[in-house]
C-alpha positions in Angstrom: -18.6 2.5 0.3 -19.0 -0.5 1.3 -19.6 1.6 -1.0 -17.5 -1.0 -0.5 -19.6 -4.0 -1.7 -22.1 -2.1 -3.0 -22.4 -4.9 -5.4 -24.9 -7.6 -6.1 -26.0 -10.0 -8.9 -29.5 -11.1 -9.8 -29.8 -14.8 -10.7 -33.4 -15.7 -10.7 -34.6 -18.5 -8.5 -31.3 -18.9 -6.6 -29.5 -20.3 -9.6 -28.3 -19.4 -13.1 -31.1 -19.1 -15.6 -29.4 -21.4 -18.0 -29.7 -24.2 -15.6 -33.4 -23.9 -15.2 -35.5 -26.8 -16.3 -38.9 -26.7 -17.9 -39.8 -29.8 -15.9 -41.1 -29.0 -12.4 -39.6 -31.1 -9.7 -41.7 -32.5 -6.8 -42.5 -30.2 -3.8 -40.0 -32.0 -1.5 -37.3 -31.7 -4.2 -38.1 -28.1 -4.7 -37.6 -27.4 -1.0 -34.3 -29.1 -1.1 -33.2 -27.1 -4.1 -34.4 -23.9 -2.3 -32.2 -24.6 0.7 -29.3 -25.5 -1.5 -29.8 -22.2 -3.4 -29.8 -20.2 -0.2 -26.5 -21.7 1.0 -25.0 -21.2 -2.5 -26.0 -17.5 -2.4 -24.5 -16.9 1.0 -21.3 -18.8 0.2 -20.8 -17.3 -3.3 -21.7 -13.8 -2.1 -19.3 -13.9 0.9 -16.4 -15.4 -1.0 -16.8 -13.0 -3.9 -16.8 -10.0 -1.6 -13.7 -11.2 0.4 -11.7 -12.0 -2.8 -12.6 -8.6 -4.3 -11.6 -6.7 -1.2 -8.3 -8.6 -0.8 -7.3 -7.9 -4.4 -8.0 -4.2 -4.1 -6.9 -3.6 -0.5 -3.9 -1.3 -1.3 -6.2 1.1 -3.3 -8.8 0.9 -0.6 -6.3 1.9 2.1 -5.1 4.8 -0.1 -8.7 6.0 -0.5 -9.2 6.0 3.2 -6.0 7.9 3.9 -6.8 10.5 1.3 -10.4 10.9 2.7 -9.2 11.7 6.2 -6.3 14.0 5.3 -8.5 17.1 5.6 -9.3 16.4 9.3 -5.8 17.2 10.7 -3.8 18.5 7.7 -3.3 22.1 6.5 -4.1 23.3 3.0 -0.4 23.3 2.0 0.0 19.6 2.9 -3.2 18.7 1.1 -2.0 20.4 -2.1 1.1 18.2 -2.1 -0.8 14.9 -1.7 -0.7 12.5 -4.6 -1.3 8.7 -5.0 2.4 8.1 -5.9 3.6 10.2 -3.0 1.3 8.5 -0.4 2.1 5.0 -1.8 5.8 5.7 -1.6 5.5 6.9 2.0 3.7 3.7 3.0 6.4 1.5 1.5 9.2 3.6 3.0 7.8 4.1 6.5 5.5 1.0 7.0 6.6 -1.6 4.5 4.7 -3.2 1.6 2.6 -5.4 3.9 1.0 -2.1 5.3 -1.0 -1.8 2.1 -3.1 -4.7 3.5 -3.4 -3.1 7.0 -6.9 -3.8 8.3 -7.5 -6.4 5.5 -8.3 -9.2 8.0 -11.1 -7.2 9.5 -12.2 -6.2 6.0 -12.6 -9.9 5.2 -14.3 -10.5 8.5 -16.7 -7.7 7.6 -17.1 -8.5 3.9 -18.0 -12.2 4.3 -21.2 -11.5 6.3 -21.8 -8.2 4.6 -21.8 -9.6 1.1 -23.7 -12.7 2.1 -26.5 -10.6 3.8 -26.4 -8.2 0.9 -26.9 -10.8 -1.9 -29.3 -12.9 0.2 -31.5 -9.9 1.3 -31.6 -8.6 -2.3 -33.0 -11.8 -3.7 -35.7 -11.9 -1.0 -36.6 -8.2 -1.1 -37.0 -8.5 -4.8 -39.4 -11.4 -4.4 -41.4 -9.4 -1.8 -41.6 -6.4 -4.0 -42.9 -8.5 -6.9 -45.7 -9.7 -4.6 -47.0 -6.1 -4.2 -50.2 -5.6 -6.2 -49.5 -3.6 -9.4 -45.8 -4.6 -9.6 -46.5 -8.2 -10.4 -48.4 -7.2 -13.6 -45.4 -5.0 -14.6 -42.8 -7.6 -13.8 -41.7 -8.1 -17.3 -41.7 -4.4 -18.2 -38.5 -2.4 -18.0 -39.8 0.4 -15.8 -41.2 -1.9 -13.2 -38.2 -4.2 -13.2 -35.8 -1.3 -12.7 -37.9 0.0 -9.8 -37.7 -3.4 -8.1 -33.9 -3.6 -8.7 -33.4 -0.1 -7.4 -35.6 -0.4 -4.3 -34.6 -4.0 -3.5 -30.9 -3.1 -3.9 -31.2 -0.1 -1.6 -33.1 -2.1 1.1 -30.5 -4.9 0.9 -27.6 -2.5 1.3 -29.2 -0.8 4.4 -29.8 -4.2 5.9 -26.3 -5.4 5.3 -24.6 -2.2 6.4 -26.6 -2.0 9.7 -25.9 -5.6 10.6 -22.2 -5.4 10.1 -21.4 -1.8 10.9 -19.1 -2.2 13.9 -16.7 -4.2 11.8 -16.7 -1.5 9.2 -15.8 1.1 11.7 -13.0 -1.0 13.2 -11.7 -1.6 9.7 -11.5 2.1 9.0 -9.6 2.9 12.2 -7.1 0.1 11.6 -6.5 1.2 8.0 -6.1 4.8 9.1 -3.3 4.0 11.5 0.1 4.9 10.1 3.2 4.7 12.3 1.5 4.8 15.8 -0.6 1.7 16.4 -3.3 2.7 18.9 -5.5 -0.4 18.1 -3.6 -3.7 18.0 -6.3 -5.8 16.3 -10.0 -6.4 15.8 -10.7 -7.5 19.4 -8.6 -4.8 21.0 -10.2 -2.2 18.8 -13.7 -3.3 19.7 -12.8 -3.3 23.5 -11.1 0.0 23.4 -13.9 1.8 21.5 -16.5 0.4 23.9 -14.4 1.4 26.9 -13.5 4.9 25.8 -16.5 5.9 23.6 -19.3 3.6 24.8 -21.2 1.0 22.8 -22.7 3.7 20.6 -19.1 4.6 19.6 -19.2 1.5 17.4 -22.0 3.1 15.3 -20.3 6.5 14.7 -21.1 7.6 11.1 -24.0 5.1 10.7 -26.4 7.9 9.7 -24.1 9.0 6.8 -23.6 5.3 5.9 -27.3 4.6 5.7 -27.9 7.8 3.6 -25.2 6.7 1.2 -25.4 2.9 1.1 -29.0 2.7 0.0 -28.6 4.9 -3.1 -25.2 3.5 -3.7 -26.2 -0.2 -3.9 -29.5 0.7 -5.5 -27.7 2.5 -8.3 -25.2 -0.4 -8.5 -27.9 -3.0 -8.8 -30.1 -1.1 -11.2 -27.3 0.1 -13.5 -25.8 -3.4 -13.5 -29.1 -5.1 -14.3 -30.0 -2.6 -17.0 -26.6 -2.8 -18.7 -26.5 -6.5 -18.5 -30.1 -6.8 -20.0 -29.2 -4.4 -22.8 -25.9 -6.2 -23.5 -27.5 -9.6 -23.6 -30.3 -8.4 -25.9 -27.8 -7.1 -28.4 -25.0 -9.7 -28.0 -26.6 -12.9 -26.5 -23.7 -15.1 -27.3 -21.1 -13.2 -25.3 -19.6 -15.0 -22.3 -21.4 -14.4 -19.0 -18.1 -13.7 -17.2 -17.1 -10.9 -19.6 -20.6 -9.3 -19.4 -20.5 -9.4 -15.6 -17.0 -7.9 -15.4 -17.8 -5.0 -17.8 -21.3 -4.2 -16.4 -20.2 -4.6 -12.8 -17.3 -2.2 -13.3 -19.4 0.5 -15.0 -22.1 0.2 -12.3 -19.4 0.6 -9.6 -18.1 3.8 -11.2 -21.6 5.3 -11.5 -22.6 4.6 -7.9 -19.3 5.7 -6.5 -19.4 9.0 -8.3 -22.8 9.9 -7.0 -22.3 8.9 -3.3 -18.6 9.5 -2.7 -19.1 12.7 -0.7 -21.3 10.8 1.8 -18.7 8.1 2.0 -16.0 10.7 2.8 -18.1 12.2 5.6 -18.8 8.7 6.9 -15.1 7.9 7.1 -14.4 11.1 9.0 -17.2 10.5 11.4 -15.9 7.0 12.1 -12.5 8.5 13.1 -14.0 11.2 15.4 -12.3 10.7 18.8 -10.2 7.8 17.6 -7.0 7.2 19.6 -8.0 9.9 22.1 -7.7 12.7 19.6 -9.8 15.8 19.8 -13.0 16.0 17.9 -12.9 18.0 14.6 -16.6 18.3 13.8 -19.1 19.5 16.3 -22.1 19.8 14.0 -24.4 17.4 12.2 -24.1 15.9 8.8 -24.9 19.0 6.8 -22.7 21.1 9.1 -19.8 18.7 8.2 -20.5 19.2 4.5 -20.4 23.0 5.0 -17.2 22.8 7.0 -15.4 20.7 4.3 -16.5 23.0 1.5 -15.4 26.0 3.5 -12.0 24.7 4.5 -11.1 22.5 1.5 -13.3 23.6 -1.3 -15.9 21.6 -3.2 -13.1 19.3 -4.4 -12.5 18.3 -0.8 -15.7 16.3 -1.0 -14.1 14.1 -3.6 -10.7 13.7 -1.9 -9.5 10.2 -2.7 -11.9 9.7 -5.7 -9.1 8.6 -8.0 -7.8 5.6 -6.0 -11.5 4.8 -5.5 -12.1 4.7 -9.2 -9.0 2.5 -9.7 -10.3 0.2 -7.0 -13.9 0.1 -8.2 -13.2 -1.0 -11.7 -11.4 -4.2 -10.8 -13.0 -4.6 -7.4 -16.7 -4.6 -8.5 -15.9 -6.4 -11.6 -14.0 -9.2 -9.8 -16.9 -9.4 -7.3 -19.6 -9.8 -9.9 -17.5 -12.2 -12.0 -16.6 -14.4 -9.0 -20.2 -14.4 -7.8 -21.6 -15.5 -11.2 -18.8 -18.1 -11.6 -19.3 -19.6 -8.1 -23.0 -19.8 -8.6 -22.6 -21.9 -11.7 -19.9 -24.1 -10.1 -22.0 -24.6 -6.9 -25.1 -25.4 -9.0 -23.2 -28.0 -11.0 -21.8 -29.5 -7.8 -25.2 -29.8 -6.2 -26.6 -31.3 -9.4 -24.1 -34.1 -9.2 -24.6 -34.9 -5.5 
Protein backbone atom coordinates (compact mmCIF):
# COMPACT_ATOMS: atom_id res chain seq x y z
CA UNK A 1 0.00 0.00 0.00
CA UNK A 2 1.60 2.76 -0.51
CA UNK A 3 1.21 0.15 1.40
CA UNK A 4 3.40 1.17 -0.97
CA UNK A 5 5.89 3.30 1.11
CA UNK A 6 4.62 2.37 4.16
CA UNK A 7 8.17 2.84 5.23
CA UNK A 8 10.03 5.22 7.49
CA UNK A 9 13.18 5.50 9.52
CA UNK A 10 13.78 7.14 12.83
CA UNK A 11 16.98 9.11 13.11
CA UNK A 12 16.85 11.30 16.13
CA UNK A 13 17.37 15.01 15.74
CA UNK A 14 17.28 14.95 11.95
CA UNK A 15 20.66 13.20 11.69
CA UNK A 16 22.32 9.90 12.53
CA UNK A 17 22.92 9.33 16.22
CA UNK A 18 26.56 8.50 15.60
CA UNK A 19 27.13 12.03 14.35
CA UNK A 20 25.74 13.74 17.44
CA UNK A 21 28.19 15.80 19.40
CA UNK A 22 28.23 16.25 23.14
CA UNK A 23 29.14 19.87 22.64
CA UNK A 24 26.09 22.08 22.12
CA UNK A 25 26.42 24.55 19.23
CA UNK A 26 25.23 28.17 19.50
CA UNK A 27 21.53 28.91 18.94
CA UNK A 28 22.08 30.36 15.47
CA UNK A 29 24.14 27.34 14.48
CA UNK A 30 21.48 25.03 15.89
CA UNK A 31 18.80 26.69 13.72
CA UNK A 32 21.00 26.28 10.67
CA UNK A 33 21.53 22.60 11.42
CA UNK A 34 17.77 22.20 11.96
CA UNK A 35 17.04 23.64 8.52
CA UNK A 36 19.72 21.48 6.94
CA UNK A 37 18.26 18.46 8.71
CA UNK A 38 14.79 19.18 7.32
CA UNK A 39 16.05 19.44 3.75
CA UNK A 40 18.09 16.27 4.20
CA UNK A 41 15.04 14.39 5.50
CA UNK A 42 12.88 15.49 2.57
CA UNK A 43 15.55 14.74 -0.03
CA UNK A 44 16.63 11.41 1.45
CA UNK A 45 13.06 10.23 2.00
CA UNK A 46 11.93 11.19 -1.51
CA UNK A 47 14.93 9.64 -3.31
CA UNK A 48 14.73 6.47 -1.21
CA UNK A 49 11.07 5.99 -2.07
CA UNK A 50 11.57 6.70 -5.78
CA UNK A 51 14.52 4.30 -6.10
CA UNK A 52 12.69 1.57 -4.21
CA UNK A 53 9.57 1.83 -6.38
CA UNK A 54 11.57 1.85 -9.62
CA UNK A 55 13.50 -1.28 -8.65
CA UNK A 56 10.33 -3.18 -7.77
CA UNK A 57 7.99 -1.73 -10.45
CA UNK A 58 7.50 -5.06 -12.32
CA UNK A 59 6.30 -6.82 -9.16
CA UNK A 60 4.15 -3.83 -8.21
CA UNK A 61 2.36 -3.95 -11.55
CA UNK A 62 1.82 -7.71 -11.23
CA UNK A 63 0.31 -7.14 -7.77
CA UNK A 64 -2.15 -4.56 -9.14
CA UNK A 65 -3.15 -6.76 -12.08
CA UNK A 66 -3.84 -9.70 -9.76
CA UNK A 67 -5.77 -7.53 -7.29
CA UNK A 68 -8.23 -6.33 -9.94
CA UNK A 69 -8.72 -9.66 -11.74
CA UNK A 70 -11.79 -10.51 -9.71
CA UNK A 71 -13.63 -7.40 -10.90
CA UNK A 72 -14.26 -8.56 -14.47
CA UNK A 73 -13.04 -12.16 -14.61
CA UNK A 74 -14.92 -15.41 -14.05
CA UNK A 75 -13.87 -18.07 -11.55
CA UNK A 76 -12.33 -20.33 -14.22
CA UNK A 77 -10.04 -17.52 -15.40
CA UNK A 78 -9.00 -16.71 -11.84
CA UNK A 79 -8.02 -20.31 -11.11
CA UNK A 80 -5.60 -20.31 -14.07
CA UNK A 81 -3.86 -17.13 -12.97
CA UNK A 82 -0.22 -17.39 -11.91
CA UNK A 83 2.71 -15.00 -11.62
CA UNK A 84 4.61 -16.71 -14.45
CA UNK A 85 1.53 -16.81 -16.71
CA UNK A 86 0.78 -13.11 -16.19
CA UNK A 87 4.41 -12.06 -16.56
CA UNK A 88 4.68 -14.05 -19.82
CA UNK A 89 1.50 -12.41 -21.12
CA UNK A 90 2.88 -8.92 -20.42
CA UNK A 91 6.14 -9.69 -22.26
CA UNK A 92 4.30 -11.32 -25.18
CA UNK A 93 1.53 -8.75 -25.64
CA UNK A 94 2.97 -5.49 -24.30
CA UNK A 95 6.74 -5.89 -24.25
CA UNK A 96 9.27 -5.81 -21.41
CA UNK A 97 8.95 -2.03 -20.95
CA UNK A 98 5.31 -2.56 -19.95
CA UNK A 99 6.50 -3.83 -16.55
CA UNK A 100 7.29 -0.19 -15.79
CA UNK A 101 3.94 1.11 -17.07
CA UNK A 102 2.87 3.89 -14.74
CA UNK A 103 6.32 4.11 -13.11
CA UNK A 104 6.72 7.78 -14.02
CA UNK A 105 3.60 8.71 -12.06
CA UNK A 106 4.77 6.32 -9.33
CA UNK A 107 7.95 8.37 -8.95
CA UNK A 108 5.96 11.61 -9.20
CA UNK A 109 3.79 10.27 -6.37
CA UNK A 110 6.54 8.64 -4.35
CA UNK A 111 8.84 11.65 -4.14
CA UNK A 112 6.34 13.88 -2.30
CA UNK A 113 4.74 10.92 -0.50
CA UNK A 114 7.98 9.62 1.00
CA UNK A 115 9.18 13.12 1.80
CA UNK A 116 5.95 14.03 3.61
CA UNK A 117 5.86 10.62 5.29
CA UNK A 118 9.37 10.77 6.76
CA UNK A 119 9.14 14.47 7.60
CA UNK A 120 5.70 14.20 9.24
CA UNK A 121 6.79 11.17 11.25
CA UNK A 122 9.72 13.01 12.80
CA UNK A 123 7.50 15.95 13.77
CA UNK A 124 4.55 13.87 15.00
CA UNK A 125 6.99 11.94 17.17
CA UNK A 126 8.30 15.15 18.70
CA UNK A 127 4.75 16.38 19.35
CA UNK A 128 3.76 13.10 20.98
CA UNK A 129 6.79 13.23 23.28
CA UNK A 130 5.56 16.66 24.44
CA UNK A 131 2.31 15.13 25.77
CA UNK A 132 2.34 15.00 29.58
CA UNK A 133 2.97 11.44 30.71
CA UNK A 134 4.69 10.30 27.54
CA UNK A 135 7.76 12.43 28.16
CA UNK A 136 8.48 10.63 31.42
CA UNK A 137 8.15 7.26 29.64
CA UNK A 138 10.24 8.28 26.66
CA UNK A 139 13.04 5.86 27.44
CA UNK A 140 10.72 2.96 28.28
CA UNK A 141 9.98 0.39 25.59
CA UNK A 142 6.17 0.55 25.98
CA UNK A 143 5.93 4.31 25.67
CA UNK A 144 8.44 4.42 22.83
CA UNK A 145 6.56 1.77 20.81
CA UNK A 146 3.31 3.69 21.32
CA UNK A 147 4.90 6.87 19.97
CA UNK A 148 6.35 5.04 16.96
CA UNK A 149 3.01 3.32 16.27
CA UNK A 150 0.81 6.42 16.58
CA UNK A 151 3.31 8.76 14.96
CA UNK A 152 3.79 6.39 12.02
CA UNK A 153 0.04 6.04 11.52
CA UNK A 154 -0.55 9.79 11.58
CA UNK A 155 2.35 10.36 9.17
CA UNK A 156 0.96 7.77 6.77
CA UNK A 157 -2.51 9.32 6.78
CA UNK A 158 -1.04 12.78 6.18
CA UNK A 159 1.12 11.62 3.27
CA UNK A 160 -1.62 9.49 1.67
CA UNK A 161 -4.23 12.27 1.76
CA UNK A 162 -1.82 14.87 0.38
CA UNK A 163 -0.76 12.82 -2.65
CA UNK A 164 -3.81 10.59 -3.24
CA UNK A 165 -4.81 11.75 -6.78
CA UNK A 166 -1.40 10.69 -8.08
CA UNK A 167 -1.82 7.29 -6.43
CA UNK A 168 -5.18 6.81 -8.15
CA UNK A 169 -3.76 7.82 -11.55
CA UNK A 170 -0.85 5.45 -11.05
CA UNK A 171 -3.24 2.54 -10.41
CA UNK A 172 -5.26 3.27 -13.53
CA UNK A 173 -2.20 3.58 -15.75
CA UNK A 174 -0.71 0.36 -14.38
CA UNK A 175 -4.03 -1.51 -14.80
CA UNK A 176 -4.18 -0.74 -18.53
CA UNK A 177 -3.16 -3.64 -20.75
CA UNK A 178 -3.64 -3.50 -24.51
CA UNK A 179 -6.17 -0.65 -24.70
CA UNK A 180 -4.73 2.69 -23.54
CA UNK A 181 -7.62 4.81 -22.33
CA UNK A 182 -5.34 7.19 -20.41
CA UNK A 183 -2.35 8.49 -22.36
CA UNK A 184 -0.36 9.89 -19.45
CA UNK A 185 -0.51 11.65 -16.08
CA UNK A 186 -1.97 14.92 -17.34
CA UNK A 187 -4.47 13.26 -19.67
CA UNK A 188 -5.60 10.89 -16.90
CA UNK A 189 -6.16 13.73 -14.43
CA UNK A 190 -8.14 15.74 -17.01
CA UNK A 191 -10.22 12.74 -18.12
CA UNK A 192 -11.11 11.67 -14.59
CA UNK A 193 -12.14 15.21 -13.62
CA UNK A 194 -14.23 15.56 -16.79
CA UNK A 195 -15.96 12.16 -16.63
CA UNK A 196 -16.18 11.52 -12.88
CA UNK A 197 -15.77 14.95 -11.32
CA UNK A 198 -13.04 16.19 -8.99
CA UNK A 199 -14.19 13.73 -6.32
CA UNK A 200 -13.34 10.96 -8.76
CA UNK A 201 -9.69 11.64 -7.96
CA UNK A 202 -10.38 10.48 -4.40
CA UNK A 203 -12.15 7.19 -5.09
CA UNK A 204 -11.03 4.62 -2.55
CA UNK A 205 -9.60 7.22 -0.16
CA UNK A 206 -11.66 5.81 2.72
CA UNK A 207 -10.18 2.32 2.32
CA UNK A 208 -6.76 3.90 1.89
CA UNK A 209 -6.94 5.84 5.14
CA UNK A 210 -8.28 2.81 7.01
CA UNK A 211 -5.34 0.77 5.77
CA UNK A 212 -2.45 3.19 5.52
CA UNK A 213 -2.56 4.25 9.18
CA UNK A 214 -2.24 0.72 10.61
CA UNK A 215 0.09 -0.28 7.76
CA UNK A 216 2.69 2.41 8.32
CA UNK A 217 2.18 2.31 12.09
CA UNK A 218 3.00 -1.41 12.06
CA UNK A 219 5.91 -0.83 9.70
CA UNK A 220 7.43 1.89 11.88
CA UNK A 221 6.88 0.12 15.20
CA UNK A 222 8.07 -3.31 13.98
CA UNK A 223 11.11 -1.72 12.33
CA UNK A 224 11.99 0.31 15.41
CA UNK A 225 11.51 -2.63 17.77
CA UNK A 226 13.52 -5.06 15.64
CA UNK A 227 16.31 -2.56 15.08
CA UNK A 228 16.56 -1.73 18.81
CA UNK A 229 16.61 -5.43 19.71
CA UNK A 230 19.18 -6.20 17.02
CA UNK A 231 21.48 -3.34 18.03
CA UNK A 232 21.25 -4.28 21.71
CA UNK A 233 22.35 -7.83 20.90
CA UNK A 234 24.79 -7.08 18.06
CA UNK A 235 25.89 -3.44 18.37
CA UNK A 236 28.82 -3.84 15.96
CA UNK A 237 26.73 -4.92 12.94
CA UNK A 238 26.69 -2.51 9.99
CA UNK A 239 23.77 -0.06 9.96
CA UNK A 240 22.95 -0.83 6.31
CA UNK A 241 22.58 -4.57 6.96
CA UNK A 242 20.42 -3.95 10.03
CA UNK A 243 18.17 -1.52 8.14
CA UNK A 244 17.81 -3.90 5.19
CA UNK A 245 16.82 -6.89 7.32
CA UNK A 246 14.54 -5.06 9.75
CA UNK A 247 12.93 -3.03 6.99
CA UNK A 248 12.08 -6.15 4.98
CA UNK A 249 10.56 -7.94 7.97
CA UNK A 250 8.51 -4.88 8.92
CA UNK A 251 7.19 -4.67 5.37
CA UNK A 252 6.07 -8.31 5.37
CA UNK A 253 4.29 -7.89 8.71
CA UNK A 254 2.42 -4.73 7.72
CA UNK A 255 1.49 -6.03 4.26
CA UNK A 256 0.04 -9.26 5.63
CA UNK A 257 -2.23 -7.46 8.06
CA UNK A 258 -3.52 -4.74 5.73
CA UNK A 259 -3.48 -6.43 2.29
CA UNK A 260 -7.29 -6.97 2.06
CA UNK A 261 -7.85 -3.23 2.53
CA UNK A 262 -5.26 -2.53 -0.13
CA UNK A 263 -7.06 -4.87 -2.54
CA UNK A 264 -10.39 -3.13 -1.93
CA UNK A 265 -8.69 0.23 -2.39
CA UNK A 266 -7.37 -0.76 -5.80
CA UNK A 267 -10.76 -1.96 -6.94
CA UNK A 268 -12.45 1.20 -5.73
CA UNK A 269 -9.88 3.27 -7.61
CA UNK A 270 -10.83 1.49 -10.84
CA UNK A 271 -14.59 1.85 -10.45
CA UNK A 272 -15.87 3.54 -13.60
CA UNK A 273 -12.39 3.75 -15.15
CA UNK A 274 -12.42 4.00 -18.94
CA UNK A 275 -16.20 4.26 -19.04
CA UNK A 276 -16.69 0.72 -17.74
CA UNK A 277 -19.73 -0.16 -15.67
CA UNK A 278 -19.51 -0.13 -11.90
CA UNK A 279 -19.04 -3.51 -10.24
CA UNK A 280 -19.64 -2.60 -6.59
CA UNK A 281 -22.69 -0.62 -5.52
CA UNK A 282 -22.25 -1.00 -1.75
CA UNK A 283 -19.94 0.48 0.84
CA UNK A 284 -16.62 -0.81 2.08
CA UNK A 285 -17.99 -3.73 4.11
CA UNK A 286 -20.36 -4.63 1.29
CA UNK A 287 -17.36 -4.96 -1.04
CA UNK A 288 -15.65 -7.29 1.42
CA UNK A 289 -18.79 -9.47 1.55
CA UNK A 290 -19.07 -9.46 -2.25
CA UNK A 291 -15.45 -10.57 -2.69
CA UNK A 292 -15.71 -13.34 -0.10
CA UNK A 293 -18.99 -14.55 -1.64
CA UNK A 294 -17.77 -14.60 -5.26
CA UNK A 295 -14.05 -15.37 -4.83
CA UNK A 296 -13.80 -16.89 -1.38
CA UNK A 297 -11.68 -15.67 1.53
CA UNK A 298 -8.56 -16.24 -0.57
CA UNK A 299 -9.86 -13.54 -2.91
CA UNK A 300 -8.97 -10.93 -0.29
CA UNK A 301 -5.32 -11.94 -0.68
CA UNK A 302 -5.24 -12.13 -4.47
CA UNK A 303 -1.80 -10.88 -5.48
CA UNK A 304 -0.19 -11.33 -2.07
CA UNK A 305 2.75 -13.36 -3.43
CA UNK A 306 4.11 -10.72 -5.84
CA UNK A 307 3.47 -8.24 -3.02
CA UNK A 308 5.72 -10.28 -0.72
CA UNK A 309 8.37 -10.55 -3.43
CA UNK A 310 8.14 -6.78 -3.85
CA UNK A 311 8.10 -5.85 -0.16
CA UNK A 312 11.25 -7.67 0.88
CA UNK A 313 13.60 -5.87 -1.52
CA UNK A 314 11.44 -2.75 -1.83
CA UNK A 315 11.14 -1.83 1.83
CA UNK A 316 14.67 -2.99 2.49
CA UNK A 317 16.07 -0.83 -0.32
CA UNK A 318 14.05 2.15 0.90
CA UNK A 319 15.26 1.91 4.50
CA UNK A 320 18.83 1.21 3.45
CA UNK A 321 18.89 4.09 0.94
CA UNK A 322 17.35 6.49 3.45
CA UNK A 323 19.89 5.65 6.14
CA UNK A 324 22.79 5.86 3.68
CA UNK A 325 21.66 9.20 2.21
CA UNK A 326 21.19 10.68 5.67
CA UNK A 327 24.80 9.83 6.55
CA UNK A 328 26.14 11.13 3.22
CA UNK A 329 24.14 14.36 3.41
CA UNK A 330 25.16 14.91 7.03
CA UNK A 331 28.83 14.47 6.09
CA UNK A 332 28.38 16.81 3.11
CA UNK A 333 26.82 19.54 5.25
CA UNK A 334 29.52 19.12 7.88
CA UNK A 335 32.22 19.90 5.30
CA UNK A 336 30.42 22.95 3.86
